[in-house]
C-alpha positions in Angstrom: -11.7 25.2 11.4 -10.3 25.4 15.0 -7.1 23.5 15.9 -9.1 21.4 18.4 -11.4 20.1 15.6 -8.7 19.4 13.0 -7.7 15.9 12.2 -4.5 14.7 13.8 -2.2 13.5 11.1 1.1 11.8 10.7 3.0 12.0 7.4 5.0 8.9 6.4 7.4 9.3 3.4 11.1 8.6 2.9 11.7 12.0 1.2 12.2 14.8 3.6 11.5 17.5 1.1 8.2 16.0 0.2 7.1 15.7 3.8 7.9 19.4 4.3 5.9 20.3 1.2 2.9 18.3 2.4 3.1 19.8 5.9 3.2 23.3 4.3 0.3 22.6 2.0 -1.8 21.3 5.0 -0.9 24.1 7.3 -4.1 25.4 9.0 -6.2 22.7 7.4 -5.2 19.7 9.5 -3.0 19.2 12.6 0.2 17.5 11.5 1.4 16.0 14.8 4.4 14.0 13.4 6.3 12.5 10.5 8.5 9.6 9.8 10.8 8.4 7.0 11.1 4.6 7.7 8.7 1.8 8.5 10.2 1.4 12.0 10.0 5.1 12.8 6.5 5.2 11.4 5.3 2.4 13.6 6.9 4.0 16.7 5.5 7.5 15.8 2.0 6.2 15.3 2.1 4.2 18.5 3.3 7.2 20.4 1.2 10.0 18.9 -2.0 8.1 18.1 -3.0 10.1 15.1 -6.5 9.8 13.5 -5.2 9.6 10.0 -1.8 8.5 8.6 -0.8 9.9 5.2 1.3 7.0 3.9 3.7 6.6 0.9 3.4 3.2 -0.8 7.0 2.6 -1.7 9.8 2.9 0.8 13.1 1.1 1.0 12.3 -1.0 4.1 8.9 -2.5 3.3 6.6 0.4 2.3 3.1 1.3 3.2 1.8 -2.2 3.3 4.3 -3.1 6.1 3.4 -0.1 8.1 -0.3 -0.9 8.0 0.3 -4.5 8.8 2.4 -3.8 11.9 0.2 -1.0 13.2 -3.1 -2.9 12.7 -1.7 -5.9 14.6 -1.8 -3.6 17.7 -4.7 -1.4 17.0 -7.3 -1.0 14.2 -8.3 2.5 15.3 -5.9 4.5 13.1 -7.0 5.1 9.5 -4.6 5.2 6.6 -4.7 7.3 3.4 -2.1 6.3 0.8 -0.5 9.3 -0.9 1.8 8.1 -3.8 3.3 9.1 -7.0 2.2 5.7 -8.4 -1.1 5.1 -10.0 -0.4 1.5 -10.9 -3.2 -0.9 -10.3 -1.1 -3.3 -8.3 0.0 -0.6 -5.9 -3.5 0.6 -5.3 -4.9 -2.9 -4.7 -2.0 -4.0 -2.5 -2.3 -1.1 0.0 -6.2 -1.2 0.0 -6.1 -4.9 0.7 -3.7 -4.2 3.6 -6.3 -1.9 5.1 -5.9 1.6 3.8 -9.2 3.6 3.6 -8.1 5.5 0.4 -5.5 6.2 -2.2 -4.7 9.5 -3.8 -1.8 10.6 -6.0 0.8 13.3 -5.3 -0.7 15.6 -7.9 -3.6 16.4 -5.5 -3.9 19.9 -4.2 -3.5 20.9 -0.6 -7.2 21.7 0.0 -8.3 18.5 -1.8 -5.8 16.5 0.3 -7.2 18.0 3.5 -10.7 17.2 2.4 -9.7 13.6 1.7 -8.1 13.4 5.1 -11.4 14.6 6.7 -13.4 12.1 4.7 -11.1 9.2 5.7 -11.2 10.4 9.3 -15.0 10.2 9.2 -14.9 6.6 7.9 -15.4 7.2 4.1 -13.3 5.6 1.4 -11.5 8.1 -0.8 -9.8 7.5 -4.2 -8.5 9.6 -7.0 -11.2 9.2 -9.8 -9.1 7.1 -12.1 -8.1 4.7 -9.3 -11.7 3.8 -8.1 -12.1 1.5 -11.1 -9.1 -0.6 -10.0 -10.7 -1.2 -6.6 -14.1 -2.0 -8.0 -12.6 -4.5 -10.4 -10.6 -6.2 -7.7 -13.2 -6.4 -5.0 -16.6 -6.5 -6.8 -16.1 -7.5 -10.4 -13.5 -10.2 -10.3 -14.7 -13.7 -11.1 -14.6 -16.4 -8.4 -11.3 -18.3 -8.4 -11.5 -21.8 -9.8 -11.2 -24.8 -7.5 -8.2 -26.0 -9.5 -5.9 -23.8 -11.5 -3.5 -25.6 -13.9 -1.3 -22.6 -14.2 -0.9 -22.2 -10.5 -0.2 -25.9 -10.1 2.9 -25.5 -12.2 4.5 -23.3 -9.5 6.4 -24.7 -6.6 5.4 -23.6 -3.1 8.3 -21.2 -2.9 7.5 -19.7 -6.3 3.9 -19.1 -5.1 5.3 -17.3 -2.0 7.5 -15.1 -4.1 4.7 -14.5 -6.5 2.4 -13.2 -3.8 5.0 -10.8 -2.4 6.0 -9.4 -5.8 2.3 -9.0 -6.8 1.8 -7.0 -3.6 4.5 -4.5 -4.7 7.5 -5.6 -2.7 11.0 -5.2 -4.3 13.3 -8.1 -4.7 15.4 -7.0 -1.6 12.3 -6.7 0.5 11.0 -10.2 -0.5 14.5 -11.6 0.2 14.4 -10.2 3.7 10.8 -11.4 4.4 11.6 -15.0 3.1 15.2 -15.1 4.4 16.7 -15.8 1.0 19.0 -13.9 -1.2 17.8 -11.2 -3.7 19.4 -13.2 -6.5 17.3 -16.2 -5.5 14.2 -14.1 -5.5 15.1 -12.9 -9.0 15.5 -16.5 -10.2 12.1 -17.4 -8.8 10.5 -14.5 -10.5 12.0 -15.4 -13.8 10.8 -19.0 -13.4 7.3 -17.8 -12.5 7.1 -15.5 -15.5 8.4 -18.2 -17.8 5.9 -20.8 -16.5 3.0 -18.4 -16.7 4.1 -17.0 -20.1 4.1 -13.5 -18.7 6.5 -10.7 -19.5 6.4 -8.2 -16.7 5.7 -7.5 -13.0 2.6 -5.6 -14.0 1.2 -8.6 -15.9 2.1 -10.8 -12.9 0.3 -8.6 -10.5 -2.8 -8.6 -12.7 -2.7 -12.4 -13.0 -2.5 -12.7 -9.2 -5.4 -10.3 -8.7 -7.6 -12.1 -11.1 -7.1 -15.3 -9.1 -7.5 -13.4 -5.8 -4.1 -14.5 -4.6 -3.6 -11.2 -2.8 -6.4 -11.8 -0.3 -5.2 -11.9 3.3 -4.1 -15.3 4.3 
């Protein structure tokens, strides 16, 4: 494939060694035009370089892939995002797809397969590692309609519902605190209260509970 016809790609990941490895694996297969390690740098890089596809890590210290997608798509919906993550947790997959990513693959993927996934996303297709496709189908096609009234949800305060939605989308306590302008300890206290009221024992169960009620839909 000639350089002129290769997809223009930006790599976003907070680990420099991993970015170098991806760039090496994709050499000659796509045109890596830039890379970034933080949300702010990613947004600026994408704005400046206008790539066709962004390879995007899900978890980063300052907001992660969901925040990058949100900020970029507020300006332009042209760029396509392909999540590339070590995580294969359902809540991570659903959160980033709901935010607007066109696909999600794990970091065990080979260089040629990743290049092929980039080209498919560039062309408008949705791409998922085989095991992850079921999560998306369950969340978008197979989930039951939410009830008009939910007694469990009614037990939560307005602030607890806010925290619940952020935690279920994959944000860390510190990130939720920054977004809601409260302390991390307050976030932790709200999460503990939510888990107790809903009789759940983990963030994973909390995310699944929220997805079943479609609480992660864009507001």
